[in-house]
C-alpha positions in Angstrom: -2.9 32.4 3.5 -1.0 30.2 5.9 -2.5 31.9 8.9 -6.0 31.5 7.5 -5.4 27.7 6.9 -4.1 27.3 10.4 -7.1 29.0 11.9 -9.5 26.9 9.9 -7.8 23.7 11.1 -7.9 24.9 14.7 -11.6 25.5 14.5 -12.4 22.0 13.0 -14.0 19.8 15.7 -12.2 16.5 16.3 -14.4 13.6 17.5 -17.4 13.8 19.8 -17.7 16.7 22.2 -16.4 16.0 25.7 -18.9 15.1 28.3 -20.0 17.5 30.9 -18.2 17.1 34.2 -20.3 17.0 37.4 -19.0 19.6 39.8 -20.6 18.4 43.0 -18.9 17.5 46.2 -21.0 15.3 48.5 -18.4 15.9 51.3 -19.3 19.6 51.3 -23.0 18.9 52.2 -24.0 19.4 55.8 -26.1 16.7 57.6 -28.8 15.9 57.1 -28.6 15.4 53.4 -32.1 16.0 52.0 -33.6 15.7 48.5 -34.7 19.4 48.3 -36.3 19.0 44.9 -37.0 16.4 42.3 -38.8 17.8 39.2 -39.4 16.5 35.7 -37.0 17.9 33.1 -38.8 20.1 30.5 -39.4 18.1 27.3 -38.1 14.9 28.9 -40.8 12.8 30.6 -38.1 10.1 31.2 -35.8 12.4 33.2 -36.1 14.2 36.6 -33.7 16.8 38.0 -32.5 16.4 41.5 -31.2 18.8 44.0 -29.6 18.0 47.4 -29.7 20.5 50.2 -30.8 23.2 47.7 -27.9 22.4 45.3 -28.6 21.2 41.8 -26.9 17.8 41.0 -28.3 16.9 37.6 -30.7 14.6 35.8 -31.6 11.0 36.7 -33.5 8.3 34.9 -37.0 7.5 36.3 -36.1 3.9 37.0 -33.1 4.9 39.2 -35.5 7.3 41.1 -38.1 4.5 41.5 -35.5 1.9 42.5 -34.1 4.1 45.2 -37.5 5.5 46.4 -36.3 9.0 45.9 -38.7 11.9 46.6 -38.6 15.5 47.7 -37.9 15.7 51.4 -36.3 12.2 51.5 -33.2 12.1 53.8 -30.1 10.4 52.4 -27.0 8.9 53.9 -23.7 10.2 52.5 -23.3 6.9 50.6 -26.7 7.3 49.1 -25.9 10.8 48.0 -22.7 9.6 46.4 -24.8 7.0 44.5 -27.0 9.8 43.3 -24.1 11.8 42.0 -22.7 8.7 40.2 -26.1 8.0 38.7 -26.3 11.6 37.3 -22.9 11.0 35.7 -24.1 7.8 34.1 -27.2 9.5 32.8 -25.0 12.0 31.1 -23.3 9.2 29.3 -26.6 7.6 28.4 -27.9 10.8 26.9 -24.6 11.3 25.0 -25.1 7.8 23.5 -28.7 8.7 22.5 -27.4 11.8 20.8 -24.9 9.8 18.8 -27.6 7.3 17.8 -29.9 10.1 16.8 -27.4 11.1 14.1 -27.2 7.5 12.7 -27.3 3.9 13.7 -24.1 2.6 15.2 -22.6 -0.7 16.3 -22.0 -1.3 20.0 -18.3 -1.2 19.4 -18.5 2.1 17.5 -20.7 3.6 20.2 -18.2 2.5 22.9 -15.3 4.0 21.1 -17.0 7.4 20.6 -18.2 7.5 24.3 -14.7 6.7 25.4 -13.3 9.5 23.3 -15.8 11.8 24.8 -14.3 11.0 28.2 -16.9 8.5 29.6 -16.0 6.0 32.3 -15.9 2.4 31.1 -18.4 1.2 33.7 -20.9 3.9 32.6 -20.3 3.1 29.0 -21.1 -0.6 29.5 -24.2 0.2 31.5 -25.4 2.7 28.9 -24.8 0.3 26.0 -26.4 -2.7 27.8 -29.4 -0.6 28.6 -29.8 0.7 25.0 -29.3 -2.9 23.6 -32.2 -4.2 25.8 -34.3 -1.2 24.7 -33.5 -1.9 21.0 -31.6 1.3 20.3 -28.4 -0.7 19.8 -28.8 -3.7 17.6 -25.7 -5.0 15.8 -27.7 -7.3 13.5 -30.0 -4.4 12.3 -27.0 -2.1 12.0 -25.2 -4.8 9.8 -28.3 -5.2 7.6 -28.5 -1.4 7.2 -24.8 -1.1 6.2 -25.0 -4.1 3.9 -28.0 -2.8 2.0 -26.4 0.6 1.6 -23.1 -0.8 0.3 -24.4 -3.7 -1.8 -27.3 -2.0 -3.4 -26.3 1.6 -3.6 -22.6 1.4 -3.4 -22.1 -1.7 -5.5 -19.7 -3.3 -3.0 -18.9 -7.0 -2.9 -19.8 -9.4 -0.1 -16.1 -9.8 0.8 -15.6 -6.0 1.2 -18.8 -5.5 3.2 -17.7 -8.2 5.6 -14.4 -6.6 6.0 -16.0 -3.2 6.5 -18.4 -4.6 9.2 -15.6 -6.4 11.0 -13.7 -3.2 11.3 -16.8 -1.7 12.9 -17.0 -4.4 15.5 -19.5 -6.8 13.8 -18.8 -10.5 14.0 -18.3 -12.5 10.8 -21.5 -14.6 11.3 -23.7 -11.5 11.8 -22.0 -9.9 8.8 -22.7 -12.9 6.5 -26.3 -13.1 7.7 -26.8 -9.4 7.0 -25.5 -9.7 3.5 -27.5 -12.9 2.7 -30.7 -11.1 4.0 -29.9 -8.1 1.8 -29.3 -10.0 -1.3 -32.5 -12.0 -0.8 -34.5 -8.8 -0.2 -33.4 -7.2 -3.4 -33.3 -10.5 -5.4 -29.6 -10.2 -6.2 -26.7 -12.5 -6.0 -23.0 -11.5 -5.9 -22.7 -11.4 -9.6 -26.1 -9.6 -10.0 -24.9 -6.9 -7.5 -21.7 -6.5 -9.5 -23.7 -6.2 -12.7 -25.9 -3.4 -11.2 -22.8 -1.5 -10.0 -21.1 -1.9 -13.4 -24.2 -0.6 -15.3 -24.4 2.5 -13.1 -20.7 3.2 -13.4 -20.8 2.9 -17.2 -22.8 6.1 -17.4 -19.8 8.1 -16.1 -17.5 6.3 -18.5 -19.5 6.6 -21.7 -17.2 9.3 -23.2 -14.1 7.1 -23.0 -12.8 5.0 -25.9 -13.6 1.2 -25.5 -10.2 0.0 -24.2 -10.0 2.8 -21.6 -13.6 2.2 -20.6 -13.0 -1.5 -20.0 -9.8 -0.8 -18.0 -11.6 1.8 -15.7 -14.6 -0.4 -15.2 -12.5 -3.4 -14.3 -10.5 -1.3 -11.7 -13.8 0.1 -10.3 -15.2 -3.4 -9.6 -11.9 -4.8 -8.3 -11.7 -1.9 -5.8 -15.1 -3.0 -4.5 -13.8 -6.5 -3.7 -15.3 -8.5 -6.6 -13.4 -11.6 -7.6 -11.6 -11.4 -11.0 -13.8 -14.1 -12.5 -16.9 -12.3 -11.5 -15.5 -9.1 -12.9 -14.7 -10.7 -16.3 -18.1 -12.2 -16.7 -19.8 -8.9 -15.8 -17.6 -7.0 -18.3 -18.4 -9.5 -21.0 -22.1 -8.9 -20.4 -22.2 -5.1 -20.0 -19.6 -4.2 -22.7 -20.8 -6.5 -25.5 
């Protein structure tokens, strides 16, 4: 049994998968260095795969290609070839960020931490996040509203606890407060109304308990979600009468 448990723990993935390492040495290329091929990546109209002197380097963004006037047959200096290799590495980081965002929305801080754990270079991380922010893929305000709605409406969590949660995820206090205000207005709830909704939902699971125990459990449930004691008392007086 011990061996089986150890084996299971060993197979469990920890954090994001490590980024692919580019195994390409520009110094090994003979002069002249030529773009031997530049072809669209299958299924990715925004990426092209580049090869130098017949050796595959990797994928590039179309704006890098356009900005550097790259084309098949184009001769590069050694420095330009090094820039191409660096750009391929940054594109790997960008695509990793997009993969992470495809799973769920993330704050810029959360995305930075995950890319760092995957082994990305800080400069590449900053470039990727800045690019995705401009394109609207990373939006801390939208992310905060999404989290606030999920926690206030579905999770029955208080304003104070949502702010704390968002701050831990790298969202500023002002953005957090605005997100919660917007959420409460959208669903026509105030802090006490949100606590009331949470209490009524929780009561279904406590229906079999005797009154004193039910009150104790419900009080603890709301307190854990960050509601102030006076709010909790008013809610209990309403839902348990």
